[in-house]
N, C-alpha and C positions, 0 to 999 in steps of 0.2 A: 771821476773825470781824469784822464791821463794828462800830465803836464805836456805842454807844447814846446817849451824851452826850459832848460835847466842850467844852473850854475854848478860847475863841478868843484870849484874852490872859491873861497871868499875873495881871493886876490885876482881872480880871472877878470879880464876885460872883454871876454866873449861869452856868449851863451851857446848851448848846444841844442840843436833842433831834435826833438823826440818824435816828430811826425811831419809828413809833408805839409808845408805851409804856403799859403798863397800871397802874392803881392798885395799890398795895402791892408793885409790882415792886422788887426790891432790886438795886442796881448798885454796884460798887466801882470807883473811879477813883483811881489813884495812891495806893492804900492807904486812901482815905476811902470809907466806906460811905454810900450814900444809899438811903432808902426813899421811893419816890414816894407822895405823899399822894392823887394822883388821876391819871387817864389824861392823857397829854400828847401833843399832836400834833406831827408833824414840823416842825422849825424854831422851835418855841416854846421859851421859857426856863424853867429850873428854878433855884430858889435854891440856890447853891453853899454859902452860909453864911446864917445868920439875918440878915435885913435889917429894921431898925427903921423905923417910920413916919417919913417925912420924909428918910430916908437915900437917897442917890443909887443908882440901878441902873446898874451899870458893865458895858458890853458893848464889845468891841473895844478895851478899855483906856480908854474915855471914858464919861462919864455920858450916858445916853439918857433919863433921867427920874428921878422920885422915887417912893418907896413911899407909897401912900395909907393903908396899914395895916401892921402888923407882918407879916412874911412869914417862915415857918419854913423850915429846911433841907428841901429836897426838894419844896417847894411850887411850883406853877405860878405864874410871874410873867408877867402879861399886863395888859390894860387894866382888869380888875376890881380890881387891887390896886396899880397904878402909874399915873402920869400923866406926860405929856411936860412937860419944863421949858422947852420952846422954842416950842410952839404951843398955843393954847387947848385943842384936841382933835385927836387923830390918828385918829378913826374916821370912816368914810364916813357913818354915820348922822347925825353932827353937821352935815353939809352939806345934808341933805334939807330942802327948803323955802327954802334960801338961794339967791336968784338975782336 
């Protein structure tokens, strides 16, 4: 059986989705149960623990950004609730019109 969510580093506070997951799906990883709050696409992040607004998002053992709102366990972590701490915006849409 292929893992549905994986931890890339022991210090990460997000899990990485290894296959399309549906809302309300329940997954157990290392004895910890997670109920997904919404559908999650392949490669996207899911909160491994509660993350408070302003707290760093840790992936690969390093911070990749900060939460822009409180994020619950099992919630999708993406550009709607986090921001990069390194560049003003990391979306392609922010570049439209800049030339």
